[in-house]
C-alpha positions as CSV (number, residue, x, y, z in Angstrom):
1,M,3.8,39.1,-27.9
2,A,3.3,41.9,-25.5
3,A,-0.2,42.5,-26.7
4,A,-1.1,38.9,-25.9
5,I,0.3,39.5,-22.4
6,V,-2.3,42.2,-21.8
7,T,-5.0,39.9,-22.8
8,T,-4.0,36.9,-20.7
9,L,-2.9,38.8,-17.6
10,A,-5.5,41.5,-17.0
11,V,-5.2,43.8,-14.0
12,T,-5.9,41.8,-10.9
13,V,-5.6,44.6,-8.4
14,P,-8.7,45.0,-6.3
15,A,-10.6,48.0,-7.8
16,A,-13.8,49.3,-6.2
17,E,-13.1,47.9,-2.8
18,A,-9.6,49.3,-2.7
19,E,-10.8,52.8,-3.9
20,A,-13.6,52.9,-1.2
21,E,-11.2,52.4,1.7
22,R,-8.4,54.9,2.4
23,L,-4.9,53.6,2.8
24,N,-3.7,52.8,6.3
25,P,-0.4,54.6,6.9
26,E,1.0,51.5,8.7
27,Q,0.3,49.5,5.6
28,V,2.5,51.7,3.4
29,S,5.0,53.0,5.9
30,G,7.9,52.1,3.7
31,S,6.6,54.0,0.7
32,I,5.7,57.0,2.9
33,A,9.3,57.0,4.4
34,Y,10.7,57.0,0.9
35,L,8.6,59.9,-0.3
36,R,9.3,62.0,2.8
37,Q,13.0,61.6,2.5
38,A,13.3,61.9,-1.3
39,Y,10.9,64.8,-1.8
40,G,10.7,66.5,1.6
41,V,7.0,66.1,1.9
42,S,4.8,65.5,5.0
43,E,3.4,62.1,5.9
44,Q,-0.1,63.4,4.8
45,E,1.2,64.5,1.4
46,A,3.1,61.2,1.0
47,L,-0.1,59.3,1.7
48,R,-2.0,61.5,-0.8
49,R,0.5,60.6,-3.5
50,L,0.1,56.9,-2.7
51,E,-3.7,57.1,-2.8
52,L,-3.3,58.8,-6.3
53,Q,-1.0,56.0,-7.4
54,R,-3.6,53.4,-6.4
55,T,-6.2,55.5,-8.4
56,A,-3.9,55.4,-11.4
57,I,-3.8,51.6,-11.6
58,T,-7.6,51.3,-12.0
59,L,-7.9,54.5,-14.0
60,A,-5.4,53.1,-16.6
61,A,-7.5,50.0,-17.0
62,T,-10.7,52.1,-17.4
63,L,-9.2,54.3,-20.0
64,E,-7.9,51.4,-22.0
65,Q,-11.4,50.0,-22.2
66,K,-13.5,53.2,-22.6
67,A,-11.2,55.7,-24.3
68,A,-8.9,53.4,-26.3
69,G,-9.0,55.5,-29.4
70,S,-7.3,58.5,-27.6
71,Y,-5.7,57.3,-24.4
72,A,-1.9,57.2,-24.6
73,G,-0.7,56.1,-21.1
74,L,-0.1,57.8,-17.8
75,W,2.6,58.4,-15.2
76,L,3.3,60.1,-11.9
77,D,5.3,63.3,-11.7
78,Q,6.8,63.2,-8.2
79,A,9.2,66.1,-8.7
80,D,6.4,68.5,-9.7
81,G,4.0,68.2,-6.9
82,G,3.0,64.5,-7.1
83,R,0.7,64.9,-10.1
84,L,-0.8,62.2,-12.2
85,V,-0.2,62.9,-15.9
86,V,-2.7,61.3,-18.3
87,A,-1.6,61.4,-22.0
88,S,-4.3,61.5,-24.7
89,T,-4.6,62.5,-28.4
90,S,-7.9,64.2,-27.4
91,P,-8.1,65.6,-23.9
92,Q,-11.9,65.9,-24.2
93,A,-12.2,62.2,-24.8
94,V,-10.7,61.3,-21.4
95,S,-11.8,64.2,-19.3
96,G,-15.2,62.7,-18.6
97,H,-13.6,59.6,-17.1
98,L,-11.6,61.8,-14.7
99,A,-14.6,63.7,-13.2
100,G,-15.3,62.7,-9.7
101,L,-12.1,60.9,-9.1
102,P,-10.4,61.3,-5.7
103,D,-7.7,64.0,-5.8
104,R,-8.9,65.3,-9.3
105,G,-7.0,68.5,-8.7
106,H,-3.7,66.7,-9.0
107,I,-4.6,65.0,-12.3
108,V,-3.6,66.7,-15.5
109,V,-4.1,65.8,-19.1
110,K,-1.2,66.1,-21.7
111,Q,-2.1,66.1,-25.4
112,V,0.1,63.9,-27.5
113,G,0.3,62.8,-31.1
114,R,-0.3,59.0,-30.8
115,S,-2.6,56.8,-28.8
116,L,-1.4,53.9,-26.8
117,A,-3.2,51.6,-29.2
118,E,-1.3,53.2,-32.1
119,L,2.0,52.8,-30.3
120,R,1.3,49.1,-29.5
121,A,0.4,48.5,-33.1
122,A,3.6,50.1,-34.3
123,R,5.5,48.1,-31.8
124,D,3.9,44.9,-33.0
125,R,4.7,45.7,-36.6
126,L,8.3,46.4,-35.7
127,A,8.5,43.1,-33.7
128,A,7.2,41.2,-36.7
129,E,10.2,42.5,-38.7
130,V,13.0,42.5,-36.2
131,G,11.9,40.0,-33.6
132,D,11.0,40.3,-29.9
133,G,12.0,37.3,-28.0
134,P,14.7,35.8,-25.7
135,D,17.2,35.6,-28.6
136,S,16.3,38.8,-30.5
137,V,19.0,41.4,-30.9
138,V,16.2,44.0,-30.7
139,L,13.5,44.5,-28.0
140,P,10.7,46.9,-29.2
141,R,9.0,48.6,-26.3
142,V,6.4,51.4,-25.9
143,S,7.5,54.5,-24.0
144,E,4.4,56.3,-22.7
145,T,6.4,59.3,-21.4
146,T,7.9,60.0,-24.8
147,N,5.0,58.8,-26.9
148,Q,7.2,56.6,-29.0
149,V,8.3,53.0,-29.6
150,V,11.8,52.5,-28.4
151,A,13.8,49.7,-30.1
152,W,16.4,48.6,-27.6
153,R,19.5,47.1,-29.3
154,R,21.3,44.3,-27.5
155,D,24.5,44.1,-29.5
156,W,26.2,42.2,-26.8
157,L,23.9,39.3,-27.6
158,V,25.3,38.7,-31.1
159,T,27.5,35.6,-31.6
160,D,29.2,34.2,-34.6
161,G,26.2,31.9,-35.1
162,T,23.6,34.7,-35.0
163,R,25.6,37.5,-36.7
164,A,23.9,37.1,-40.1
165,R,20.4,37.1,-38.6
166,A,21.2,40.0,-36.3
167,A,22.4,42.0,-39.3
168,Q,19.1,41.4,-41.1
169,S,17.2,42.5,-38.0
170,L,19.2,45.7,-37.6
171,T,18.9,46.6,-41.3
172,A,15.2,46.2,-41.0
173,L,15.2,48.3,-37.8
174,D,17.1,51.2,-39.5
175,R,14.6,51.1,-42.4
176,V,11.5,51.1,-40.2
177,A,12.8,53.8,-37.9
178,A,13.7,56.0,-40.9
179,E,10.2,55.6,-42.3
180,S,8.3,56.0,-39.0
181,G,8.4,59.8,-38.8
182,G,9.8,59.8,-35.3
183,V,7.5,57.1,-33.9
184,V,10.3,54.5,-33.7
185,V,13.6,55.5,-32.0
186,T,16.7,53.3,-31.5
187,R,18.7,53.1,-28.3
188,S,21.4,50.8,-27.0
189,M,20.7,48.5,-24.0
190,P,23.5,47.9,-21.6
191,R,24.0,44.3,-20.5
192,P,22.7,43.9,-17.0
193,N,25.1,42.6,-14.3
194,Q,23.3,39.6,-12.8
195,L,23.3,40.1,-9.0
196,T,24.2,36.6,-7.9
197,T,27.5,34.9,-6.9
198,S,29.2,31.6,-6.3
199,A,24.3,40.5,14.2
200,D,21.6,40.2,16.3
201,I,18.6,38.9,14.4
202,T,15.0,39.0,15.7
203,G,11.9,38.1,13.7
204,C,11.8,36.8,10.2
205,H,15.0,37.9,8.5
206,P,16.0,37.4,4.9
207,L,18.8,35.1,6.0
208,Y,17.0,33.4,8.9
209,C,13.3,32.6,8.8
210,L,13.0,28.9,9.7
211,T,10.8,29.5,12.7
212,Y,8.2,31.7,11.1
213,A,5.2,30.2,9.4
214,G,5.1,30.1,5.7
215,F,7.7,30.4,3.0
216,R,7.6,33.8,1.4
217,G,9.3,36.1,-1.1
218,G,12.4,38.0,0.1
219,L,14.2,35.0,1.7
220,R,17.7,33.8,1.0
221,L,18.1,30.8,-1.3
222,E,21.4,29.1,-1.2
223,V,21.7,27.1,-4.4
224,T,23.9,24.0,-4.2
225,R,25.0,23.5,-7.8
226,D,25.8,20.1,-9.3
227,D,29.6,20.9,-9.5
228,G,29.7,21.5,-5.7
229,T,29.7,25.3,-5.7
230,T,27.1,27.4,-3.8
231,G,25.4,30.5,-5.1
232,V,23.1,33.0,-3.3
233,C,19.8,34.4,-4.6
234,T,16.5,35.7,-3.2
235,S,13.0,34.2,-3.4
236,G,10.6,36.2,-5.4
237,F,6.9,35.1,-5.1
238,N,5.0,32.0,-4.3
239,V,3.4,30.4,-7.4
240,R,0.8,27.7,-7.8
241,A,0.2,25.5,-10.9
242,R,-3.4,24.6,-11.9
243,G,-4.3,21.9,-14.3
244,G,-2.0,19.8,-16.4
245,A,1.0,17.8,-15.2
246,Y,1.8,20.1,-12.3
247,D,-1.7,20.6,-10.9
248,G,-1.6,21.7,-7.3
249,R,2.1,21.9,-7.1
250,A,3.6,25.0,-5.3
251,F,6.7,26.8,-6.6
252,V,8.9,29.7,-5.7
253,L,9.8,32.1,-8.5
254,T,13.3,33.5,-8.7
255,A,15.9,34.5,-11.3
256,G,17.0,31.8,-13.8
257,H,20.7,32.6,-13.6
258,C,20.5,31.5,-9.9
259,V,20.2,27.9,-10.9
260,V,21.2,27.6,-14.6
261,G,24.2,30.0,-14.7
262,G,27.6,29.4,-16.0
263,R,28.4,26.5,-13.6
264,H,25.2,24.5,-14.4
265,Q,25.6,20.9,-15.6
266,N,22.7,18.8,-14.3
267,V,20.2,19.7,-11.5
268,D,20.5,22.3,-8.8
269,Y,19.0,22.4,-5.3
270,A,18.1,25.3,-3.1
271,S,18.0,25.6,0.7
272,H,17.1,28.3,3.2
273,Q,19.1,28.4,6.4
274,G,20.5,24.9,5.8
275,K,17.1,23.4,5.1
276,L,16.8,21.7,1.7
277,L,13.5,22.9,0.2
278,F,13.6,23.2,-3.6
279,R,14.8,21.3,-6.6
280,E,15.3,22.6,-10.2
281,E,12.6,21.3,-12.5
282,P,13.9,20.7,-16.1
283,G,12.2,23.0,-18.5
284,L,11.0,25.5,-15.9
285,A,14.3,27.4,-15.5
286,R,15.8,29.6,-18.1
287,N,18.9,31.7,-17.9
288,G,17.9,33.4,-21.1
289,T,18.5,36.9,-22.3
290,F,16.7,39.7,-20.5
291,P,13.8,39.6,-19.8
292,Y,13.5,35.8,-20.0
293,D,15.6,34.9,-16.9
294,Y,13.5,32.9,-14.5
295,A,13.3,29.7,-12.5
296,L,10.2,28.1,-11.1
297,L,11.5,25.9,-8.3
298,P,9.1,23.2,-6.9
299,Y,9.4,21.8,-3.4
300,I,11.5,18.7,-3.2
301,N,8.5,16.6,-2.2
302,R,4.9,16.8,-1.1
303,N,5.7,16.7,2.6
304,T,8.0,19.7,2.3
305,Q,5.4,21.5,0.3
306,R,2.8,20.7,3.0
307,G,5.1,21.9,5.8
308,W,6.3,25.1,4.3
309,I,3.2,26.4,2.4
310,D,0.1,24.2,2.2
311,G,-0.1,23.7,5.9
312,Q,0.5,27.3,6.8
313,P,-2.1,30.0,7.3
314,D,-0.8,32.4,4.6
315,H,0.4,31.3,1.2
316,N,0.8,34.8,-0.4
317,L,3.5,36.5,1.7
318,V,6.5,38.7,0.9
319,L,8.9,39.7,3.6
320,F,9.2,43.4,4.5
321,R,12.2,43.9,6.8
322,C,14.5,46.8,7.6
323,T,17.8,46.8,9.5
324,T,18.7,49.8,11.6
325,G,21.9,50.7,13.4
326,P,25.5,51.3,12.4
327,Q,25.2,49.0,9.4
328,D,22.0,50.5,8.1
329,N,22.0,50.8,4.3
330,I,18.7,52.5,3.7
331,A,19.9,56.0,3.0
332,G,17.7,57.3,0.2
333,T,15.5,54.2,0.2
334,P,14.0,53.8,3.7
335,C,11.4,51.3,4.7
336,K,9.6,50.1,7.8
337,G,10.6,47.6,10.4
338,G,13.7,47.4,12.5
339,S,13.6,48.5,16.1
340,G,10.0,49.1,17.2
341,G,8.7,47.7,13.9
342,P,6.9,44.4,13.3
343,K,8.7,41.3,14.4
344,D,7.5,39.4,11.3
345,G,6.9,42.1,8.7
346,K,4.5,40.8,6.0
347,V,3.1,42.1,2.8
348,R,0.2,40.0,1.6
349,I,0.2,39.8,-2.2
350,T,-3.4,40.2,-3.5
351,G,-2.8,40.9,-7.2
352,V,-0.4,41.2,-10.1
353,I,0.2,44.4,-12.0
354,P,0.9,43.7,-15.6
355,A,4.1,45.1,-17.1
356,D,2.4,47.7,-19.2
357,Q,0.5,49.0,-16.1
358,V,3.6,49.8,-14.1
359,H,4.1,53.5,-14.8
360,A,6.9,55.9,-14.3
361,N,7.5,57.3,-10.8
362,F,5.3,54.8,-9.1
363,V,6.6,54.1,-5.6
364,V,7.6,50.5,-5.2
365,C,9.5,48.3,-2.7
366,A,11.9,45.4,-3.0
367,T,13.5,42.8,-0.6
368,G,16.9,41.2,-1.1
369,A,19.0,38.7,0.8
370,G,22.5,39.6,-0.3
371,A,25.0,39.7,2.6
372,S,28.7,39.6,3.3
373,R,30.4,37.2,5.8
374,E,32.2,40.3,7.2
375,D,28.7,41.3,8.5
376,F,27.1,37.9,9.0
377,T,29.8,35.5,9.9
378,D,27.7,32.3,9.5
379,A,26.3,33.2,6.1
380,V,27.4,32.1,2.7
381,E,29.2,35.0,1.1
382,S,27.0,36.6,-1.7
383,G,29.5,39.2,-2.8
384,S,27.4,42.1,-1.7
385,G,30.4,43.8,0.1
386,K,30.8,44.8,3.7
387,G,28.2,47.2,5.1
388,Y,25.3,46.1,2.8
389,Q,22.4,44.8,5.0
390,P,19.8,42.4,3.6
391,G,16.2,43.7,3.8
392,T,13.7,46.0,2.1
393,H,14.2,49.2,0.2
394,C,11.6,51.5,-1.4
395,G,12.1,53.8,-4.4
396,L,10.7,54.9,-7.7
397,V,10.1,53.2,-11.1
398,S,12.3,55.2,-13.5
399,G,10.8,53.6,-16.6
400,Q,10.7,50.5,-18.7
401,S,13.6,51.5,-20.9
402,N,15.3,48.2,-21.4
403,G,12.6,45.6,-21.7
404,G,12.1,45.3,-18.0
405,I,11.3,47.7,-15.1
406,D,14.0,50.2,-14.1
407,T,14.1,51.5,-10.5
408,N,16.4,53.6,-8.3
409,I,16.2,50.9,-5.6
410,C,19.5,49.7,-4.1
411,A,20.5,46.1,-4.7
412,R,23.7,44.0,-4.4
413,P,24.9,40.5,-5.4
414,G,22.7,37.9,-3.7
415,D,19.5,39.9,-4.2
416,S,18.8,38.4,-7.7
417,G,15.3,37.0,-8.0
418,G,14.0,39.1,-5.1
419,P,10.5,40.5,-5.2
420,L,9.5,44.0,-6.5
421,F,6.0,44.9,-5.3
422,D,3.5,47.8,-4.8
423,E,3.0,48.2,-1.0
424,A,-0.2,50.3,-1.5
425,S,-2.1,47.6,-3.4
426,G,-0.3,44.5,-2.3
427,S,0.6,43.7,-5.9
428,A,3.5,41.6,-7.3
429,I,5.4,43.4,-10.1
430,G,8.7,41.8,-10.8
431,I,11.9,39.9,-9.7
432,L,15.4,41.4,-9.7
433,E,17.5,40.7,-12.7
434,G,20.5,42.9,-12.0
435,S,22.2,46.2,-12.4
436,V,23.8,48.4,-15.0
437,Q,26.3,49.4,-12.4
438,S,29.0,47.5,-10.5
439,R,28.7,48.6,-6.9
440,S,29.6,47.0,-3.6
441,G,28.8,47.6,0.1
442,A,26.4,50.2,1.5
443,C,23.9,51.9,-0.7
444,Q,24.9,55.1,-2.5
445,A,23.2,57.9,-4.4
446,G,22.2,57.1,-7.9
447,E,21.4,53.4,-7.6
448,S,19.9,51.8,-10.7
449,N,18.6,48.2,-10.9
450,N,16.2,46.4,-13.2
451,Y,13.4,43.9,-12.6
452,L,11.8,41.3,-14.8
453,P,8.0,41.7,-15.1
454,V,6.2,38.8,-13.4
455,S,3.4,39.1,-15.9
456,E,5.7,38.6,-18.9
457,I,7.5,35.7,-17.3
458,L,4.4,33.7,-16.4
459,S,2.7,34.5,-19.8
460,Y,5.9,33.1,-21.5
461,V,6.0,30.0,-19.3
462,N,2.3,29.2,-19.7
463,S,2.7,29.4,-23.5
464,R,5.5,26.8,-23.6
465,S,5.3,23.1,-24.0
466,E,7.4,22.6,-20.9
467,A,4.4,23.8,-18.8
468,Q,2.7,20.5,-19.8
469,G,-0.8,21.9,-19.8
470,S,-0.4,23.6,-16.4
471,V,-1.1,27.3,-15.8
472,F,1.3,29.0,-13.4
473,S,0.0,32.0,-11.4
474,V,1.3,34.1,-8.5
475,I,-0.6,33.1,-5.3
476,T,-2.8,36.1,-4.4
477,T,-4.9,34.7,-1.6
478,A,-4.1,33.3,1.8
479,R,-5.2,29.8,0.9
480,G,-4.3,29.9,-2.8
């Protein structure tokens, strides 16, 4: 399955053009702030690391094409001087592709035993025996940093009806792991806690953005369920369908458990700041097992779509917003905005980074709309806890250890479905699924939250009959 994703969703990040032009510090101020605070580096050093991260994205694509027999993945080492580590079974085979790269002095090659192609083949063989889908008790994933295939066990998924099939899968897993010579290792995946629940504001804010042109990722969605309850989530990315039954329709991507959770009976509706905008589309929302938890919500009618996206100048926006002051919650994960910052902070999404091109220790940012009525008296309670402020945080990718993208970015109930993106390249990465922790209120040290890869979600949707011949893609141009 994953190999097909690489084929259908190639890297869409601008390559030569992006490399030719140096990053503007204002464009990546949130990521710079994170690196300065987390690693004690200067602004110039933080900018260098972000330039190297941008180089890494295009370098990975090059090595997969031109050194596939030896290339074994790459990652950033922020703790050891901000180096880019390139893994290879033959350092000589990749060294020629590194010559002349910007910041070559901070790129090192690590020799490993297995190429990325070999690891993916081993993963696919394992998936053929144990499964690898929404209902599989095992999720096989490649770990570039350990040069292994990790089989993540989801024992909490087993029910009386699936117990026999799960037992067969786990028996096969034990056999394959024992015969693999250390290539395949088994780990337990904790069940994510889905982060959704039943002041003076200026500029576009996650809770209040009616008067600013264009719907965007990072805004609050208040979901009116068919049993009369209301839940809170966050919009992820704007999506467009081409061809088929949904040709030309615009959608917002968010988490599936926002609309088809435990209280779901018929059809749910979603509003922003009291304005009804979206309606659940049968077949395009799934509260499946991680990482198949998504909802593509269309606008309620063509006029609403025209007013909120098609008639607006920018169709590819994500909100970038910070809150400062006594309720500031950005300790450890700072970002731009707030006092003195942009009144309508925008990140323009110009590409999508596929799941297998999101590497360890990349600097990424996320926006969420969770909030408590103790802080915002007119808001629907999301369960975030007093002191948590909706907005943007930046942090690091800690890996892809559980079938999704793990980060140290702070998030709370109400942030589910919110966008994870690369500020440096303007690329969509994922939407928030949840946390392996149970935390409330202001952010703390040691945050851990996981995101569903957008590339995997849309590849899965586009392969299903419910797509009715349409192809769904994140909008990556202003008029897309």
